[in-house]
C-alpha atoms as a printed R data frame, in Angstrom:
   type eleno elety resid chain resno      x      y       z
1  ATOM     1    CA   UNK     A     1  0.000  0.000   0.000
2  ATOM     2    CA   UNK     A     2  2.808  2.378   0.900
3  ATOM     3    CA   UNK     A     3  4.595  1.668  -2.402
4  ATOM     4    CA   UNK     A     4  1.406  2.438  -4.332
5  ATOM     5    CA   UNK     A     5  1.011  5.770  -2.532
6  ATOM     6    CA   UNK     A     6  4.644  6.644  -3.217
7  ATOM     7    CA   UNK     A     7  4.262  5.734  -6.886
8  ATOM     8    CA   UNK     A     8  1.087  7.827  -7.162
9  ATOM     9    CA   UNK     A     9  2.844 10.765  -5.505
10 ATOM    10    CA   UNK     A    10  5.696 10.509  -8.037
11 ATOM    11    CA   UNK     A    11  3.220 10.363 -10.927
12 ATOM    12    CA   UNK     A    12  1.417 13.426  -9.587
13 ATOM    13    CA   UNK     A    13  4.720 15.275  -9.164
14 ATOM    14    CA   UNK     A    14  5.789 14.535 -12.743
15 ATOM    15    CA   UNK     A    15  2.378 15.078 -14.383
16 ATOM    16    CA   UNK     A    16  3.024 18.739 -15.330
17 ATOM    17    CA   UNK     A    17  6.289 17.763 -17.010
18 ATOM    18    CA   UNK     A    18  4.534 15.045 -19.003
19 ATOM    19    CA   UNK     A    19  1.945 17.572 -20.166
20 ATOM    20    CA   UNK     A    20  4.629 20.006 -21.335
21 ATOM    21    CA   UNK     A    21  6.510 17.189 -23.043
22 ATOM    22    CA   UNK     A    22  3.320 16.146 -24.866
23 ATOM    23    CA   UNK     A    23  2.819 19.750 -25.994
24 ATOM    24    CA   UNK     A    24  6.380 19.864 -27.318
25 ATOM    25    CA   UNK     A    25  5.743 16.703 -29.310
26 ATOM    26    CA   UNK     A    26  2.563 18.197 -30.775
27 ATOM    27    CA   UNK     A    27  4.480 21.345 -31.797
28 ATOM    28    CA   UNK     A    28  7.001 19.301 -33.761
29 ATOM    29    CA   UNK     A    29  4.336 17.077 -35.345
30 ATOM    30    CA   UNK     A    30  2.225 20.082 -36.341
31 ATOM    31    CA   UNK     A    31  5.224 21.862 -37.858
32 ATOM    32    CA   UNK     A    32  6.125 18.732 -39.812
33 ATOM    33    CA   UNK     A    33  2.565 18.347 -41.102
34 ATOM    34    CA   UNK     A    34  2.395 22.014 -42.089
35 ATOM    35    CA   UNK     A    35  5.635 21.694 -44.052
36 ATOM    36    CA   UNK     A    36  4.320 18.582 -45.795
37 ATOM    37    CA   UNK     A    37  1.132 20.416 -46.752
38 ATOM    38    CA   UNK     A    38  3.107 23.430 -47.989
39 ATOM    39    CA   UNK     A    39  5.179 21.090 -50.147
40 ATOM    40    CA   UNK     A    40  2.024 19.603 -51.635
41 ATOM    41    CA   UNK     A    41  0.568 23.057 -52.301
42 ATOM    42    CA   UNK     A    42  3.709 24.229 -54.067
43 ATOM    43    CA   UNK     A    43  5.436 27.581 -54.122
44 ATOM    44    CA   UNK     A    44  2.824 29.142 -56.404
45 ATOM    45    CA   UNK     A    45 -0.002 28.767 -53.886
46 ATOM    46    CA   UNK     A    46 -0.691 31.887 -51.788
47 ATOM    47    CA   UNK     A    47 -1.118 29.748 -48.652
48 ATOM    48    CA   UNK     A    48  2.332 28.149 -48.832
49 ATOM    49    CA   UNK     A    49  4.557 30.886 -47.419
50 ATOM    50    CA   UNK     A    50  2.286 31.890 -44.507
51 ATOM    51    CA   UNK     A    51  1.966 28.189 -43.685
52 ATOM    52    CA   UNK     A    52  5.745 27.744 -43.674
53 ATOM    53    CA   UNK     A    53  6.184 30.871 -41.524
54 ATOM    54    CA   UNK     A    54  3.670 29.564 -38.994
55 ATOM    55    CA   UNK     A    55  5.328 26.134 -39.000
56 ATOM    56    CA   UNK     A    56  8.674 27.768 -38.217
57 ATOM    57    CA   UNK     A    57  7.103 29.768 -35.390
58 ATOM    58    CA   UNK     A    58  5.478 26.672 -33.870
59 ATOM    59    CA   UNK     A    59  8.759 24.770 -34.116
60 ATOM    60    CA   UNK     A    60 10.637 27.633 -32.412
61 ATOM    61    CA   UNK     A    61  8.071 27.605 -29.599
62 ATOM    62    CA   UNK     A    62  8.523 23.854 -29.223
63 ATOM    63    CA   UNK     A    63 12.292 24.238 -29.052
64 ATOM    64    CA   UNK     A    64 11.921 26.994 -26.457
65 ATOM    65    CA   UNK     A    65  9.631 24.834 -24.315
66 ATOM    66    CA   UNK     A    66 12.038 21.933 -24.684
67 ATOM    67    CA   UNK     A    67 14.998 24.047 -23.531
68 ATOM    68    CA   UNK     A    68 13.014 25.404 -20.590
69 ATOM    69    CA   UNK     A    69 11.898 21.913 -19.576
70 ATOM    70    CA   UNK     A    70 15.486 20.678 -19.781
71 ATOM    71    CA   UNK     A    71 16.632 23.581 -17.598
72 ATOM    72    CA   UNK     A    72 13.958 22.835 -15.010
73 ATOM    73    CA   UNK     A    73 14.742 19.132 -14.939
74 ATOM    74    CA   UNK     A    74 18.458 19.819 -14.582
75 ATOM    75    CA   UNK     A    75 17.793 22.174 -11.698
76 ATOM    76    CA   UNK     A    76 18.830 25.200 -13.718
77 ATOM    77    CA   UNK     A    77 17.176 28.553 -13.882
78 ATOM    78    CA   UNK     A    78 15.168 29.963 -16.743
79 ATOM    79    CA   UNK     A    79 16.192 33.418 -17.852
């Protein structure tokens, strides 16, 4: 019983980190899908370049979240 409570406490403690990590994964998947769609549309389509710009922005946000999560997990400080 005590082991189960300890395991549940650890899961609860790490839950926010798992949520952020899932968000990071979605950022990268969404950016990849947007790039694939932009490739299908071609450079002549008016939606291509805004789509690529948004994909780059989402990917940057994912990288920022990833760096911040790494800093937190390593006990570092976020600027």
